[in-house]
C-alpha positions, 0 to 999 in steps of 0.5 A, a space after each residue: 500499500 505504501 509503495 502504491 502511494 509512493 508510485 502515485 504521488 511520483 505519477 502526479 509529479 510527473 504529470 505536473 511537470 510534463 503538463 505545466 505551461 512553462 515556456 521551453 527555450 529552444 537552442 539554434 543547432 544549425 543554420 543555412 543563410 540564403 542571399 535573402 533569408 535563413 533556414 533555421 534548425 533549433 532543438 528542445 527537450 520536454 517530458 511528456 506524460 501519456 496522451 495530449 500534451 500542450 507545450 510552448 517552444 520559445 527562442 525563436 525568430 520574431 518573423 517565420 514564414 509559417 508555412 515552412 515550419 517542419 517539427 520532427 519528435 522522438 519516442 513515437 510523438 505525434 504533432 497534433 497541431 501547432 500555433 505560431 505566436 508573438 510574445 512581447 519582450 520584457 525591457 532589459 535593464 541595459 536598455 533601461 539605462 541606456 534609455 534613462 541616459 538618453 532622456 537626460 540628453 534630451 532634457 539638456 538639449 531642451 534647456 539650451 534651447 530655451 536658453 537660446 531663445 532667451 538669448 536670440 530675443 536679447 540679441 534682437 532687443 540689443 541690436 535695436 538699441 545700438 541701431 537707435 543710438 548709432 542714428 542720433 545726431 552726432 551732438 547728441 551721441 557724444 554724451 552717450 559714448 559709454 552707453 554705446 560701448 556698454 550695449 555693444 559690448 553686451 551684444 558681443 558677449 551675447 552673439 558669443 554665448 549664442 555661438 557657443 550654445 549652438 555648438 553644445 546643441 550640435 554635440 548633444 544631437 549627435 550624442 542623441 542620434 547615436 544613443 538612439 541608434 544604440 538602444 534600437 540595436 540593442 532592443 533588436 538583439 533582445 527582441 521586440 517581440 519573441 517567436 513562440 510555437 504553441 504545440 499540441 503533442 500526443 505521447 504514447 508513453 511518459 517519456 522525454 521528447 526531443 524536438 527539432 524545429 525547422 523554419 525559414 526567416 526572411 530576417 537574415 542574409 549574406 553578401 559575397 565578396 572577395 580579396 584579390 591579391 597580387 604579389 607580382 605580375 610574374 605570379 598568380 592571382 590569389 583570390 580569397 572569397 568572403 561573406 558578410 552575415 547578418 541576422 536581426 531575428 532577435 535571437 543570437 546563433 551562438 556556436 551553430 553549425 553555418 551553411 551559406 547558400 546561393 539559392 533564394 527560396 521562392 514563395 508563390 512563383 511558377 515559371 512563366 508561360 508565353 501568351 499569343 503574340 499579336 502583331 498590330 501596326 504601330 505609329 511611324 517611329 522617329 529615328 534618333 541617331 547618335 553620331 557620338 557613341 561613346 563606349 562607357 568609361 571603366 569604373 574608376 578606381 581608389 587612386 589613394 593607396 596606403 601600405 599594409 605594415 609588413 612585420 615579417 622578418 624576411 630572413 626567416 622562411 615563414 610557412 604560408 598562412 593557414 586559410 579556411 579551405 580545410 574547414 569548407 565543403 563546398 557543394 555544387 549542386 544543379 541550382 546552388 552552390 552551398 559552403 559548409 563550415 565545420 567551424 561553429 560560429 556566432 552571429 548576433 541577433 541585432 543586425 551586426 555584420 559578421 565577416 567570414 572567410 570562405 575559400 582562398 584560391 590561386 589562378 594564373 594570370 595574363 597581365 596588361 595595361 590598358 588605356 582609352 585616352 578618349 575617355 580617361 588618360 589614366 593607364 589600368 593594370 589589367 589581370 586577365 583570368 582564363 578558366 575562371 569558371 572552375 573557381 566557382 566565384 560569385 558576384 561581388 565587390 573585390 578589394 584589390 591589393 598589389 604588392 602588400 598596398 591596398 589600391 582600391 575596389 573592383 567588381 567581379 561579374 561572375 555572371 560573365 559569359 566571356 572566356 576570360 575574366 578581367 580584373 582592374 587591379 588599379 592605375 599604374 602611374 608609371 606608364 603614361 599616356 597622352 592624347 592630342 589633335 594634330 591640327 595640321 591634319 584636321 579640318 573642313 573641306 567643301 564638296 559640292 553640297 556636302 562637307 568633309 571634316 577630318 579629325 586626326 590624333 597623335 597618341 603618345 605612350 611612355 613606360 617609365 618602368 624598368 621592365 617591358 609591358 604589354 600595352 592595350 591602347 584604344 581609341 574611337 571614331 563614330 559610325 554612321 547610321 545615315 546614307 547621307 553620311 559617310 565615316 572613313 578611316 584616314 590612310 595616314 594612320 598607324 594600322 590598329 591591331 584590331 578594328 571592331 566597326 560595329 562598335 567604331 573602336 580601333 585597338 593597338 596591342 603591342 609590347 613597349 620595352 623599358 623606357 621606351 617611348 611610342 607615338 601612334 596616329 589615328 584619324 577619320 573623316 566624316 562627309 555629310 551634306 551642308 545643311 545637316 548638323 552633327 555632334 562632331 
């Protein structure tokens, strides 16, 4: 009887423990971050009794795509139903302290603003008094010299005080903005609201049940970028792919298994289908002719450079620094690429960006100098990469480092369909290019009802380096789309190595020796009716 009584007490205790509505806090175990959004896997353990159990699981994102929720259970437990809820978060003590400091700043700013209004009114009164005395006849003013000096002194003191108060207000406004930003960041980290799942679980027996909850949240993303390093133009290019990861779910991801995927989950999207294409007559089109078809200028580099401090003793043989390659498995699937990282990562839930290094690769490059002086007289060092598709690069900005010096940024267009991927490494000021008009070969002639204009240019290239370079020099001539307009390249020019008539671009691709000066001539003629106006 005594044993039965003790068993009954134990059963009641277990039932009470299993059916109580205390909130379980789940722990994030694994996250797959997409370009937009993330799939989160979290776990929790709960003691259940045989039958139906009501369980609330917290620690979830405050924004969830409910249709994506998947719940796995152990020990034969079934999920009868679930409901996603929001629970307002309690104000954190740190947030309250920060808010009190912000309120103090706001109060001080309001007091100074009130003082400013008083001082401004006083200044206007003093200004009116000084103006009135100053307009008085000289005979009557002589007796009030001291009065004038007094008011002018007070006016100067008031203006100085207003100036100092305005500076103080600006400092307070900056402090208020910083404190407000910090509070919002802290609130986001703590979660303005918390995500909850209210579960109805049917358990076949009294036992512990392990829950695994998987869901999608839009409050996360990652952006690829690259570090491109070139030590010497005789060596390969080293490309380190990196990621900027951030999430604002309100829940920190602490020591989680992290995956970065290039896919973007789609909701409600279907593959497009054609409708019938019915031809109808349209009004006559007005043809707009562009005589000066300039090709886009190459993106400018940041011409300011700073040196990276070198602390390595060159007398020692230093092994290459470790990379993340051995900790990352690259899964190249049909629709996406996924980086599986075997190191645990912590990503704050307040939107703070976490920079993560992925893989480092080397690839042989062909280096050349490039200049299109009509668009930009600066000479750019270009690295041409062949078979670059094997690198599985992603679209993104790239920080360029040459010989240990940061020289600027460029953009890697991984969507390019070309066989060669060209990277702009920066401006080389040791190679100079000058483009000037040859006046004696430039002019205008009349042929009946037509005019013929000739344009000639001299392009000068000087290699001030101590070694030869491969130089790519480009220029442009206009393209005619009208029968009355005729464009012809002049015969007295330096024959180009390549001519693209569809673009009107000529190219010289030649080697220039160390310290060598080369000159190229380039010209064209345009023949058109006298009554036609062209933008030449």
